[in-house]
C-alpha positions in Angstrom: 32.9 97.3 14.9 33.8 95.4 18.1 31.6 92.5 16.8 33.5 92.1 13.8 36.9 92.2 15.6 35.6 89.3 18.0 34.5 87.3 15.1 37.8 87.6 13.6 39.8 86.6 16.7 37.5 83.4 17.1 38.0 82.5 13.4 41.7 82.6 13.8 41.7 80.8 16.9 39.8 77.7 15.8 41.4 75.2 13.5 40.9 75.0 9.8 39.7 71.8 8.4 42.0 70.2 5.9 40.8 68.9 2.5 42.3 65.3 3.2 40.3 65.0 6.5 37.0 65.6 4.8 37.5 63.3 1.8 39.0 60.2 4.0 36.4 57.6 4.5 35.5 56.6 8.1 36.4 53.1 9.1 33.9 51.4 11.5 35.4 50.8 14.7 35.3 47.5 16.9 32.5 49.0 18.9 30.4 49.5 15.8 30.9 46.1 14.7 29.9 44.7 17.9 26.8 46.8 17.9 25.8 45.6 14.7 26.3 41.9 15.5 24.3 42.5 18.4 21.3 43.9 16.7 21.4 40.9 14.0 21.6 38.3 16.9 18.6 40.2 18.7 16.6 40.2 15.4 17.2 36.6 14.7 16.5 35.7 18.5 13.1 37.5 18.1 12.1 35.8 14.6 13.7 32.4 14.9 10.7 30.9 16.5 8.5 32.3 13.5 10.9 30.8 10.9 11.0 27.4 12.8 7.2 27.4 13.0 6.8 28.1 9.2 9.4 25.7 8.2 7.8 23.0 10.3 4.4 23.9 9.0 5.5 23.6 5.3 7.4 20.2 6.1 4.2 18.8 7.7 2.1 19.8 4.9 4.4 18.3 2.3 4.8 14.9 4.4 0.8 14.7 4.8 0.3 15.5 1.0 2.9 12.7 -0.1 1.7 10.2 2.4 -2.0 10.7 1.6 -1.1 10.6 -2.3 0.3 7.1 -1.6 -2.4 5.8 0.3 -4.9 7.0 -2.1 -3.1 5.6 -5.2 -2.7 2.4 -3.5 -6.4 2.2 -2.4 -7.5 2.8 -6.1 -5.0 0.2 -7.4 -6.5 -2.5 -4.8 -10.0 -1.4 -5.9 -9.1 -1.8 -9.5 -7.6 -5.4 -8.7 -10.4 -6.5 -6.7 -12.8 -5.4 -9.8 -10.7 -7.6 -12.1 -10.6 -10.6 -9.7 -14.5 -10.4 -9.3 -14.9 -10.6 -13.2 -12.3 -13.5 -13.5 -14.4 -15.4 -10.9 -17.3 -15.5 -13.4 -15.5 -17.0 -16.3 -16.5 -20.3 -17.5 -20.0 -19.9 -16.0 -23.3 -18.9 -17.9 -23.0 -15.2 -16.7 -19.3 -15.3 -17.9 -20.4 -15.7 -21.4 -22.4 -12.5 -21.2 -19.6 -10.3 -19.7 -16.5 -9.0 -21.4 -13.3 -11.2 -21.7 -10.3 -10.7 -19.7 -8.3 -8.7 -21.9 -11.0 -6.1 -22.3 -11.5 -6.0 -18.5 -7.8 -5.6 -18.1 -7.7 -2.5 -20.5 -10.7 -1.1 -19.0 -9.3 -1.4 -15.4 -5.9 0.3 -16.4 -7.9 3.2 -18.0 -10.1 3.6 -15.0 -7.2 3.3 -12.7 -5.1 5.9 -14.6 -7.9 8.5 -14.7 -8.6 8.1 -11.0 -4.9 8.2 -9.8 -4.2 11.2 -11.9 -7.5 13.1 -10.5 -6.3 12.3 -6.9 -2.8 13.3 -7.4 -4.0 16.7 -9.0 -6.3 17.5 -6.2 -4.0 16.5 -3.3 -0.7 18.0 -4.6 -2.7 21.3 -5.8 -4.2 21.6 -2.3 -0.9 21.3 -0.7 0.7 24.0 -2.8 -2.0 26.3 -2.0 -1.5 25.7 1.9 2.2 26.2 1.5 1.7 29.6 -0.1 -0.8 30.4 2.5 1.7 29.6 5.0 4.2 32.2 3.7 1.4 34.8 4.1 0.9 35.3 0.5 -2.5 36.7 -0.7 -4.1 33.8 -2.7 -7.2 36.0 -3.7 -5.7 37.3 -6.7 -4.0 34.1 -7.6 -7.3 32.3 -7.1 -9.2 34.9 -9.2 -6.7 34.8 -12.0 -7.1 31.1 -12.1 -10.7 31.3 -12.1 -10.8 33.6 -15.0 -8.4 31.5 -16.9 -10.3 28.5 -16.3 -13.5 30.0 -17.6 -11.7 31.2 -20.7 -10.2 27.9 -21.4 -13.5 26.3 -20.6 -15.4 28.4 -23.5 -12.5 28.0 -25.9 -12.0 24.3 -25.5 -15.6 23.5 -24.7 -15.5 20.6 -27.5 -12.3 19.1 -25.9 -13.7 19.2 -22.3 -16.9 17.6 -23.8 -15.1 14.8 -25.6 -12.8 14.0 -22.4 -15.8 13.9 -19.9 -17.9 11.8 -22.5 -14.9 9.3 -22.8 -14.6 9.1 -19.2 -18.2 8.1 -18.7 -18.0 5.5 -21.7 -15.2 3.8 -19.9 -16.6 4.0 -16.5 -20.1 2.5 -17.7 -18.4 0.1 -20.1 -20.4 0.9 -23.0 -18.0 -0.7 -25.4 -14.6 -2.0 -25.5 -11.7 -3.1 -27.9 -13.1 -5.8 -30.3 -16.7 -4.9 -29.9 -18.7 -4.0 -33.2 -20.7 -0.9 -32.6 -23.1 1.5 -34.3 -22.2 5.2 -33.3 -24.5 6.8 -35.4 -22.0 8.7 -37.4 -20.0 5.4 -38.1 -20.1 1.6 -37.8 -17.5 -0.7 -37.4 -15.2 -2.7 -35.0 -13.7 -0.9 -32.1 -9.7 -0.8 -32.3 -9.0 1.8 -29.7 -11.1 3.4 -27.0 -9.4 6.9 -25.8 -10.6 9.5 -23.4 -11.1 12.1 -26.5 -11.2 9.8 -29.7 -12.6 6.4 -30.4 -11.2 4.4 -33.4 -13.4 2.1 -35.5 -12.4 -0.2 -38.2 -15.2 -0.1 -40.9 -16.4 -3.2 -43.1 -14.2 -2.1 -46.1 -11.0 -1.6 -44.0 -11.2 2.2 -43.4 -10.5 3.5 -39.8 -13.1 6.0 -38.4 -12.0 8.5 -35.8 -15.1 9.4 -33.9 -15.1 12.1 -31.1 -16.7 11.1 -28.0 -18.4 14.1 -27.4 -20.3 13.8 -30.9 -21.7 10.2 -30.2 -25.2 10.7 -29.1 -26.2 6.9 -29.1 -24.1 3.6 -29.2 -25.5 0.4 -30.4 -23.4 -2.5 -29.2 -23.6 -5.5 -31.5 -21.2 -7.6 -29.3 -22.7 -7.8 -26.1 -25.0 -10.2 -24.6 -26.3 -12.3 -27.7 -27.5 -11.7 -31.3 -30.5 -13.1 -33.1 -30.5 -14.9 -36.4 -33.8 -14.5 -38.5 -34.3 -16.4 -41.7 -37.7 -15.9 -43.7 -38.6 -18.7 -46.0 -41.1 -18.0 -48.6 -43.1 -21.0 -50.1 -46.2 -21.4 -52.2 -49.4 -21.0 -50.6 -50.7 -24.6 -51.6 -47.7 -26.2 -49.7 -48.4 -28.6 -46.8 -47.3 -26.7 -43.6 -46.9 -29.8 -41.7 -44.3 -31.1 -44.1 -42.6 -27.7 -44.3 -42.2 -27.3 -40.5 -41.0 -31.1 -40.2 -38.2 -30.3 -42.9 -37.4 -27.0 -41.1 -37.0 -28.8 -37.6 -35.0 -31.7 -39.2 -32.5 -28.9 -40.3 -32.6 -27.3 -37.2 -31.8 -30.3 -35.1 -28.9 -31.5 -37.4 -27.3 -28.0 -37.5 -27.4 -27.8 -33.5 -25.4 -30.9 -33.3 -22.8 -30.3 -35.7 -19.5 -28.2 -35.1 -18.8 -25.3 -34.9 -22.6 -24.6 -35.2 -23.2 -26.1 -31.7 -21.0 -23.3 -30.0 -22.2 -20.5 -32.1 -25.9 -21.2 -31.3 -27.0 -20.4 -27.9 -30.3 -21.6 -28.3 -32.2 -24.3 -30.4 -33.3 -23.1 -33.9 -37.1 -22.4 -33.8 -39.6 -22.2 -36.3 -41.8 -19.2 -35.3 -44.5 -19.9 -37.7 -46.2 -18.0 -40.4 -45.0 -14.5 -40.7 -47.3 -13.3 -43.6 -50.0 -15.0 -45.9 -50.4 -13.7 -49.2 -52.5 -14.6 -52.2 -50.0 -17.0 -53.9 -47.1 -17.5 -51.2 -46.7 -17.4 -47.6 -43.6 -16.7 -45.3 -42.3 -19.0 -42.7 -39.8 -17.5 -40.1 -37.0 -19.3 -38.5 -35.1 -17.8 -35.7 -32.2 -18.7 -33.1 -30.1 -16.8 -30.7 -26.3 -16.8 -31.5 -22.9 -15.5 -30.2 -22.5 -12.0 -30.6 -21.3 -11.0 -33.9 -22.1 -14.4 -35.4 -25.8 -13.8 -36.6 -24.9 -13.1 -40.4 -22.9 -16.3 -40.4 -25.7 -18.7 -38.8 -28.1 -17.0 -41.1 -26.1 -18.0 -44.3 -25.6 -21.4 -43.1 -29.5 -21.7 -42.3 -30.4 -20.6 -45.9 -28.0 -22.9 -47.4 -29.1 -26.0 -45.5 -33.0 -25.1 -45.9 -32.5 -24.7 -49.6 -30.9 -28.2 -49.8 -33.6 -29.8 -47.6 -36.4 -28.2 -49.5 -34.9 -29.5 -52.9 -34.8 -32.9 -51.3 -38.3 -33.0 -50.2 -39.6 -31.3 -53.4 -40.7 -28.0 -51.5 -40.2 -25.1 -53.9 -39.2 -21.9 -52.7 -40.8 -18.8 -54.5 -39.7 -15.3 -54.7 -42.5 -13.3 -53.7 -46.3 -12.1 -53.9 -46.0 -11.7 -57.9 -44.7 -15.2 -58.7 -46.4 -16.5 -61.6 -48.1 -19.9 -61.5 -46.8 -22.8 -63.8 -49.2 -23.6 -66.8 -51.0 -26.9 -66.6 -49.4 -29.8 -68.5 -50.8 -30.0 -72.0 -52.3 -26.7 -72.1 -51.9 -24.4 -75.0 -49.6 -21.5 -73.9 -51.1 -19.2 -76.7 -54.8 -20.0 -75.5 -54.9 -16.8 -73.4 -53.6 -14.6 -76.0 -56.1 -12.5 -77.8 -56.4 -12.6 -81.7 -54.8 -9.6 -83.4 -57.5 -7.0 -84.3 -58.4 -6.1 -87.8 -58.0 -2.5 -86.9 -54.3 -3.1 -86.5 -53.9 -2.8 -90.3 -54.4 0.6 -91.8 -55.3 -1.0 -95.1 -58.0 -3.4 -93.8 -61.7 -2.5 -94.9 -62.5 -2.2 -91.2 -59.8 0.6 -90.7 -60.8 2.4 -94.0 -64.5 2.5 -92.9 -63.6 3.7 -89.5 -61.3 6.3 -90.7 -62.8 10.0 -90.7 -64.3 11.7 -93.9 -62.1 14.2 -95.7 -63.7 17.6 -95.6 -64.9 19.1 -99.0 -62.9 21.9 -100.3 -63.9 25.4 -99.6 -65.5 27.0 -103.0 -66.6 30.4 -101.6 -64.6 33.4 -102.5 
């Protein structure tokens, strides 16, 4: 009972909290603000060196990447220009006739320079970006793993595209063909009108345009590089005088080599190679010459035209092949070799009646 009275007295003596004092917000004092500012200043003072080091490292990485990119691109440009000047130095010489022209060299140099500059920029900037992320203590392992998986998936999905691109790069680097060349790509033949990293455009003989993927080209036959060969086979009778035939062909070749524009299209004298084949009633003489690339058909047509006119003037006859019939001798009867008609050809002649089978007698047995 005494404890309860003491508790009541203490409860009455202590002041009771009012509702207004418990619900009102506490305003921070000047001392609290000073402590907060001191803590912030201390945290900044402890970490400013780390921030400054990270910032300087990022700035250094960016500056080095930009400077390196500019240096590499300029080096590539100078290398391409030097290649072009080296090609220009041989123009007008014997070697220059076998090389590509200035426009083709310029296009090839631009394509090679563009590819090399793009690859260099991607490698330098990509490496710099990864180094910046590593400076901020970012874990690059998941990023690189994801990029690797994505690269494998894209490689499987777009393997034809990657194959076409790589084939186009090596075709340009190796100078397998260029704009204006006549090529045989296996799947199509025609004049090259555009060379890309993925697709090559060819103009066919009938004017059609072929789009050939570089990855599908297994072989390339360039008909416009180096020189071409014009071959003409002349078939004459086997009893012709070979010396007279050769003299006539030599005269045609010498006259053609001195006239324009054939003296520019012919890169070597027209040669009579000799007998290509000897048959029972004919023989074939082959004539050959080296010509400007792509002009072999033109030279062959002109050679045939001139050889035919020269042979007609010299009285040398050109025959069509091994089965050419010989002319009959003058005054001979053309029907002498024809066999007379057979008596058995008529069904009412005595010979045919005598040779006809006998008719069997009628069957009289019952």
